[in-house]
N, C-alpha and C positions, 0 to 999 in steps of 0.2 A: 108722669114719668114715661120715658121711652120704653118700648117693648123689650122685655128681658132685663130691664134695669132693676137690681135688687137693693144695692147700697147707695145711699145719698147722704149729703151733709147739708143741713139747713140751720141758719141762725133764727132766733125768734123774730127778728125784723124781716128776714126773707120769707118766713112762713106767714107773717102778717100781710105782706104784699101779695103772696100767692092766694091767700084767702080772699083778699080784696078783689083780685082778678076773677074769682069765682062767685063774686057777689056777696061775700060774707065780710061784714065790717067788724074788725077786731083789732085791738092794740097789742103791741109786743108784750106788755105786762100780762095781759089776759092769756096770751099764747103760752107764756112761761108757767102761769098758774094752772092752766089746763094740762100741760105736760106733766107737772108735778102730781096732779090728781090721778094721772095714769101711771104713776110710779116712775116717771122719767126724771133724771137729774144729770147735771154735769159731773162726770166721773173721770178719774185718771186710771191708767192701767195699774194693776196690782201684781207684783212679782210673787206668785205663790206656787208655780209649777216648776219643779226641779227638772233639770235636763236629763238626769238619770234617776231611775228608781230601782236600784239594785236591791235584790232581796236581803242582802246583808248590810244595807245602808245603816239601819238603826243599830246593828251590832257594832259597826265601826265607831259610832259615837259612844257606845257603852265602853268599848275598849279604851278609847281616848280618856273618858272620865275615870275609869279604873286606874289607868296609868298615872293620870294627874294626882289622884288621891294617894297613890303609893309614894310619889315624889314629895307631896305635901307632908305626909306623915313622917317621912324620913328626913325632912328639912333640906332636900336637894333642890337646886335651882331649876325653875321652869321658865322658859322664854317662848314667846310667840313672835314669829318673824314674818316679814313680807316686804316686797318692794312696792312703794307708792308710785303713782303715775309720774312719769318724767315731766319736768317743768322747764320751759324756756326761760333763761335768765336774761332779763333786759326790760326795756320799757314797754311791756305788753300788758294787755287787759287781763285782770284776774277776776274771775267770777265772784259775784256777791257784792255786798254793800259794806261801807265802813264810815264811821263818824269822822268827817273832816271839815275844815272851814272852806276849802276850795276843792273843786273837782280835779281829780288826777287826770292829766292829759297824757294819753298813751298812743302808741302807734296804731294806725288803722288796720294793719294786717300783721299776722303772726308768722313772719318769715324767718326761717332758721338762719338765713344769711345775716339777719340784723341782730341776732342774739349774741350775747357775750359768751354763752356756753349753754350747757344743759345740766340741770340738777337731777340726779337719780337718788331719791331718798330711800334708804333701806332701814326699816323700823325694827327695833327689838324691844318688846314689852315684857317686863318681869311681873309675872302673876302674883308672886308672894309679897312684893314690895310696892306695887303700883307705880313703878318707875319706868320711864321710857328713854331709849337712846336711839337717835337717828343719825346714821352715817350717810352723809350726802356725797355721792360720787360724781365725778365730772366726766366719766368715760361711759362704758357700756355696762348694762345690768346683766352680768354673767354669773354663773355658779361660783367662779373664783372670787368675784366681788362679794357675793353673798357670804361665802365662808370667811373671807378676810374681814368683813364687817363684824361677824361674830367674834373673831379672834381679837379685833380691836376692842370690842366691848369687854371681853374677858381680861385683857391686859390693863385697860383703863379703869374698869369698874367691877367686873365680875368677881375677880379673886379677892378684892377688898370686901365685898359684901358676902361672899360665900367662901371663906378661907379654907373650910373643911370639905369643899365639894369633891365628890368622887364620881358623880354621875350628872349628866345634864339632859333634860328633856326639852326637845325642840318641837313646837307645834307650828305647822305651816300648811300652806295650800298644796293641792295636788299638782299644780302646774307652775310655770314660770321658772326662774333661775334656781329656785329651791324645791322644784317639783320632784315627784318620785321617778321620773324618767331620766333626767340628766345624770350621766355617770360621773361627770366632773364634780357635781355637788357632793356625792357620796365619797368619792376618792379624795377630794381636797379636805373634807372634814376629817377623814381618817389620817391623812398625811400631815396636815397642818395643825390639828388640834388633838386628836386621840393620841398619836405617837409623841407629839411634842410635850403634852401636859400629863399623859397617862390618865386621861379623862374618858370615861365611858359615855357615849352619846346614844340616846334613844330618840328616834324621830317618829312623830305621829302626824300623818298627812290627813287633812280633812277631805271627805269625799268630793268628787267633782261637783261644782255648782253649789258648794256650801261654804265659800270663802267668808260669807258674812258672819259665820260662827267663829271664825278665827279671832281670838281676843284682840290682836293688834289692830284689827280693822275698826272695831267699835269702841275700844278703850284708848286708842292712841291716834290713829289716822283721822278719825272723824272729828276730833277736837282740834287737830292741827289745821284741817281744812276750814273749820269755823273761825279759827284765830287769824288766819291770813287772808280770809276772803275780802275782796275789794282792795287789797294792797298789792300793787305791782311788785313783782320780784325783780327789782332793778339790778341787784348784785347778789353774789353768794352770801355776803355779810348780812344783807337784808333777809334772805331766806333762812339762814341759820338763826338769826335773831328772832324771827317770827315763830320758828319751830320751838326754840328754847323758851320763849315766852308763853307757851301753852300750859295752862293749868286748869284744874277742875275743882269743884267743891269737895270731891272725894279725896283730894290730895295728890293728884297726878303731878309729877315733875318730869321735865324732859331735858336731856343733855344732848348736845350736837357736836359732831366732828366732821370736818371736811376732808375727804379722801381724793386727792388729785392724781392718784396713780392711774396709768393707762392700762386697760384690760383688753386682752385679745379675744375675739369671738371665734367660735368654731374649733376649740381645742377638743381633740378626740382622746378618749381613754380606752386602751386596748383590753382585751379579755384577760391577758396576763396581769395587767395592773389591777383589774377588778378582783382577781383571785387573792390579791393581798388584803383586800377589804373583807372578803368572805372567809378567808382562812389565814388570819394573822398569826404570827408566832405566839407560842404559849405565854411568853413573858410580857407580851404587849396587850393593852386593853383594846378590845374590838369595838367597832362601831355597832351600836344597837339597832 
C-alpha cells in the first residue's frame, strides 16, 4: 500500500492475486478461510447508535407507556400515525420480487414528468383492534392533510368502533407533518376535531431518532411494503388495492381511502391563533 494509506477494500480474488505477486500461491477459498480464522467476515452496518442521547430519553418512553396504559384501561381509542414515503404512480420499478408468469416491463427511469401522479399514504394504526387505515393523498403531505386524514378516519370508522370515546391518544414521530414543531398540526387538530366533536386529544411524540418504535411503522407500514414489493404501482386503484390486501397471521386488516383534495404548503399560524389552543374557552375541550 502507498505511504499513509490506511483504508482499503479487497476481495478474496484480489488478495489471491496480490499474494501470488509476492510469491505465495493460494486460492480464493483459502484466503476466505484464513480471514475467518482471524475473525473477519462479511458484515453489514448495524443501526444501533441513536442520533440523540438526551438524559430524559428513557423517561419519555416511560411516559408514553404510562399514557397508553391509562387509555387502554379506560377503553379510550389509541392510534399511531405517520406518513409513508411518497410513491410515484405509473409504470415504474417497485423494489422487491413477486411471483409472476412474466417479467413486469417498466420504465428505465423514474421521471416525475412520466408519472400519473404522486401517492402520499398517511397511515393510522389502531392499537386496541389491530386495524389499519391508510388515506392516500394526491397532493402535499402537510399538517392539514395529516389532521384531515384523522378526521376522515373518525367519520368513516372511528366513531363506529368507539361510540363512547371522549379522549383520543395519538402516537407519532417528533418530525414531519405531525411533528411537535408544526403549529398548523396542533391548531388544525384543535379547530377541526376538538371543537367539532368535543373530543379531548392527547399527543405523545416519540423521541428524535426513535421512529422505529412507533407502532404504525412495524405493525402496518412494514407489511404494506412486503405486500406490494415487486408490483408496479401503475394506478391509484392498484396502490389502494395492494394496501387493502395487506393482512397478517395476527389478524391485521387494512382499509384505504383516496383523498384527492389539494393542500397548500407554507400555511402560517399566528401567536394569537395558538393562544386559542393553549387557552380554550372553559366550555370547550382542549387539546391535550
